[in-house]
C-alpha positions in Angstrom: -139.2 14.2 -166.4 -142.2 12.2 -165.3 -145.3 14.3 -164.4 -147.0 13.4 -161.2 -150.7 14.1 -160.5 -151.1 13.3 -156.8 -150.5 17.0 -156.0 -153.3 19.4 -155.0 -155.4 21.3 -157.5 -152.8 24.0 -157.7 -150.8 21.7 -159.9 -153.6 21.8 -162.5 -153.7 25.6 -162.4 -149.9 25.7 -162.9 -150.1 23.4 -165.9 -153.0 25.4 -167.4 -151.1 28.6 -167.2 -147.8 27.2 -168.4 -146.5 27.7 -171.9 -148.1 25.4 -174.4 -144.8 23.6 -175.1 -144.5 22.7 -171.3 -147.6 20.6 -171.5 -147.6 17.8 -174.0 -150.8 15.8 -173.6 -149.8 13.4 -176.3 -146.8 12.3 -174.3 -149.0 11.3 -171.3 -150.4 7.9 -170.7 -154.1 7.3 -170.6 -154.0 7.2 -166.8 -152.0 10.4 -166.7 -154.4 12.2 -169.0 -157.4 11.0 -166.9 -155.7 12.2 -163.7 -154.9 15.6 -165.3 -158.4 16.0 -166.5 -159.8 15.2 -163.1 -157.6 17.8 -161.5 -158.6 20.5 -164.0 -162.3 19.7 -163.5 -161.9 19.8 -159.7 -160.1 23.2 -159.9 -162.7 24.7 -162.2 -165.6 23.5 -160.1 -164.0 25.0 -157.0 -163.1 28.3 -158.9 -165.9 28.9 -161.5 -164.9 32.6 -161.8 -161.9 31.4 -163.8 -164.3 30.3 -166.6 -166.0 33.7 -166.6 -162.6 35.4 -166.6 -161.5 33.3 -169.6 -164.7 34.0 -171.5 -164.3 37.8 -170.9 -160.7 37.7 -172.1 -161.8 35.8 -175.2 -164.6 38.3 -175.9 -162.2 41.2 -175.5 -159.7 39.6 -177.9 -162.5 38.9 -180.5 -163.8 42.5 -180.1 -160.3 43.9 -180.6 -159.8 41.7 -183.7 -163.1 42.7 -185.2 -162.4 46.4 -184.5 -159.0 46.1 -186.2 -160.6 44.3 -189.2 -163.2 47.1 -189.4 -160.5 49.8 -189.4 -158.8 48.0 -192.3 -162.1 47.7 -194.2 -162.8 51.4 -193.8 -159.3 52.4 -194.9 -159.5 50.1 -198.0 -162.8 51.6 -199.0 -162.3 55.3 -198.0 -162.9 56.8 -201.4 -166.2 55.0 -202.0 -167.3 55.8 -198.5 -166.6 59.5 -198.2 -166.3 60.8 -201.8 -168.3 58.6 -204.2 -169.6 61.6 -206.1 -173.3 60.7 -205.9 -174.4 60.2 -202.2 -176.2 63.1 -200.6 -173.9 65.2 -198.3 -175.2 67.3 -195.4 -174.2 68.6 -192.0 -171.0 70.7 -192.4 -169.6 70.0 -195.8 -166.2 71.3 -194.6 -166.3 69.4 -191.3 -163.2 67.8 -190.0 -165.0 64.4 -189.4 -167.3 62.6 -191.8 -170.2 60.4 -190.6 -171.6 58.0 -193.2 -175.0 56.4 -192.6 -176.2 53.2 -194.4 -180.0 53.4 -194.0 -183.3 51.8 -195.1 -186.5 53.8 -195.1 -188.5 50.8 -193.6 -186.0 50.3 -190.7 -187.4 51.2 -187.3 -183.9 51.9 -185.8 -183.1 54.2 -188.8 -186.1 56.2 -187.9 -185.1 56.3 -184.2 -181.6 57.5 -185.3 -183.0 60.5 -187.1 -183.2 62.8 -184.0 -179.9 61.4 -182.7 -178.1 62.3 -185.9 -179.8 65.7 -186.0 -178.7 66.4 -182.4 -175.2 65.2 -183.2 -174.8 67.6 -186.1 -176.3 70.5 -184.1 -174.2 70.0 -181.0 -170.9 69.3 -182.8 -171.2 71.6 -185.8 -168.1 70.2 -187.5 -169.3 66.9 -188.8 -170.0 66.2 -192.5 -172.8 63.7 -193.1 -173.1 61.3 -196.0 -176.3 59.3 -196.6 -176.0 55.9 -198.3 -179.2 54.4 -199.7 -179.1 50.7 -198.6 -182.6 49.1 -199.1 -182.5 45.6 -197.6 -186.0 45.2 -196.1 -188.1 44.3 -199.0 -189.7 45.7 -202.1 -191.1 48.8 -200.3 -187.5 49.7 -199.2 -186.3 49.4 -202.8 -189.1 51.5 -204.2 -188.5 54.2 -201.6 -184.8 54.3 -202.3 -185.4 54.4 -206.0 -187.8 57.3 -205.5 -185.3 59.2 -203.3 -182.3 58.7 -205.6 -184.4 59.6 -208.6 -185.5 62.8 -206.8 -181.9 63.7 -206.2 -180.9 63.1 -209.8 -183.9 65.0 -211.2 -184.5 67.8 -208.7 -181.2 68.1 -206.7 -180.0 67.8 -203.2 -182.5 70.0 -201.4 -185.4 68.1 -202.9 -183.7 64.8 -202.0 -183.5 65.9 -198.4 -187.2 66.8 -198.3 -188.2 63.4 -199.8 -185.7 61.6 -197.5 -187.2 63.1 -194.4 -190.8 62.5 -195.6 -190.1 58.8 -196.3 -188.6 58.3 -192.9 -191.7 59.9 -191.3 -194.2 58.0 -193.4 -195.6 54.9 -191.7 -198.1 53.5 -194.2 -197.7 51.3 -197.2 -195.4 52.6 -199.9 -196.5 52.5 -203.5 -196.6 54.8 -206.6 -199.7 56.6 -205.3 -198.1 57.4 -202.0 -194.9 58.5 -203.7 -196.7 60.7 -206.1 -198.6 62.3 -203.2 -195.4 63.0 -201.4 -193.8 64.5 -204.5 -196.9 66.6 -205.3 -197.0 67.9 -201.8 -193.5 69.1 -202.0 -194.1 70.8 -205.4 -191.7 68.6 -207.3 -191.8 67.4 -210.9 -193.5 64.2 -210.1 -193.7 62.8 -213.6 -190.0 63.3 -214.2 -189.1 61.7 -210.9 -191.4 58.6 -211.4 -190.0 58.2 -214.9 -186.4 58.2 -213.6 -187.0 55.7 -210.8 -186.1 52.7 -212.9 -183.3 54.4 -214.9 -179.9 52.8 -215.3 -178.4 55.7 -213.3 -180.6 55.0 -210.3 -180.0 51.3 -210.5 -176.3 51.8 -210.7 -176.1 54.1 -207.7 -178.0 51.6 -205.5 -176.0 48.7 -206.8 -172.7 50.4 -206.1 -173.8 51.1 -202.5 -174.8 47.5 -202.1 -171.4 46.3 -203.4 -169.7 48.7 -201.0 -171.8 47.4 -198.1 -170.8 43.9 -199.0 -167.1 44.7 -199.0 -167.6 46.3 -195.6 -169.5 43.3 -194.4 -172.5 45.4 -193.6 -175.7 43.4 -193.3 -178.0 45.6 -191.2 -179.2 49.1 -190.8 -178.5 51.6 -189.5 -174.7 51.1 -189.9 -172.5 54.2 -189.4 -168.9 54.9 -190.3 -167.6 57.8 -188.2 -164.3 58.7 -189.9 -162.3 55.6 -189.1 -164.7 53.8 -186.8 -167.3 51.3 -188.0 -170.4 51.6 -185.8 -172.7 48.7 -186.4 -176.2 49.5 -185.2 -178.2 52.3 -183.5 -176.3 54.8 -181.3 -177.3 57.9 -179.4 -176.0 61.3 -180.2 -174.0 61.3 -177.0 -172.3 58.1 -177.8 -171.3 59.4 -181.3 -170.1 62.7 -179.8 -167.9 60.8 -177.4 -166.4 58.7 -180.3 -165.9 61.9 -182.4 -164.0 63.5 -179.5 -161.8 60.5 -179.3 -161.1 60.5 -183.0 -160.1 64.2 -182.8 -157.9 63.6 -179.8 -156.0 60.8 -181.7 -155.5 63.1 -184.6 -153.8 65.8 -182.5 
């Protein structure tokens, strides 16, 4: 059947919304394609909200696809995320939901996230926290993470948490002198920790976390994984509490 293009702009809208197989541009003549394009242009100029609506729909579809992809990435890497055997674990170790944080000591948003995570753990009380050392902001970040991981391996979890907090609060240049001062101030075995900073065990732990982040397509800090949800970027405690409640509701 011959398509006619002398009809009002509604014809263009009808064609736009029709199934793809109902509109074969390749079967049109050059004049018919030109007429059709003119009608589409006229309709869109008269109804620009249609463009915004289409953009919103596209963004929603893209967001849904990305969320689904993140769910699959988390599921495929669950053991490495939640039970790697070396990352520091805090909060409620027996909590029904686990929050994993990929962080960098030189990251401003990681520092801003500290009181939010603290508030989350306090107000919920049933969340297990896992810290992943993910130094990506230069040599100072790497040195800081090596020092923190070495502290955990030499002096244990409690000492690690003290050093972790001190490094997140420290705002000056990071070097061996600074790290020794932090360690001495906490009463730790500074010489043993400094000696362990470049050990194979410390290198392996940081490398494994980097590899995990790469598999999860994480390129920035902070990045959180809250049970099944990948949360890319800084969030407030209230936002994470709301997500946690949704996760629990879906479990029941």
